[in-house]
N, C-alpha and C positions, 0 to 999 in steps of 0.2 A: 535180697528178698525175694521177688518177683521170679529171679531165675529159678531158686531154690522151690517154690511151692506150686509154679505153675509149668514148668520146663520139665516136667517128668520124663521124657523121652530124650534128654540131654540134647536138643538140637544146636542151643545156644551156650551150653555148658560146657565142662572141661571134659576130655574124652574119657578119664577114667571115674569110678566112683568113691574112691576113697576122699576121706576128710583133706588127706594130705593135696591130692589134686583139685579140691575145691578151693582150699586156702592158697595154691600157687595161683590160681586162676583170679581169684578176689585179688592178690597182694597186686598184680599187674593191671587189673581192671581198675582198681583205686590209683595207683600211680599215673595211670593215663588219666583218668578222670579228675584227680586234684593237683596234678603238678604238670604234666606235658600240656594238657589243652589249655589252661589259664595261661601258662608261660607262653606259650606260643601264640596265641590271641592277642596277649598284650605287645608282644613284639612286633606282630602284624599291625596292630592298632598305631604303635607309636611311629612304623615305618611308612604306613599309608595314608594314615586319616588325621593324624596328629599333625600337622605341617605349620599351623599358625605361630605354636611354641616349641621351639626344638629343645629337647631334653636329652642330650647325649648322653648322659649318664644312666639315665632311666633305660634308655635304649641299649645301651651296654650290658646293663646288667640283666635285662629280661633275654638279648643274644646268647649270654653265657650260661643262664640257667635253664634255656632251652636245651643248648647243644648239649650240656650236662645230661638233660633227660634222654636226648637222645643216644649218648654215648651208654648210659646205663640200660638202655634196650637194647642199642646193638649188642651190647656185650652180652646179653641173655640169649640173644637170637644166635 
């Protein structure tokens, strides 16, 4: 919303001005915000800060999901 309303010069928005360009940018933006960032944050937390109680299953789950997200991103790049 903020980008659509206040970024009239497309300084932080997509390179093109079509609705498809906007939709493509939002798709990747939402993937990063809702999937990659939370998964990698949880993975880092479990590896570095949650040392008192080891939960290898949770750590493995977050590692696999984080790598899956990076694979999706790498495939697009």
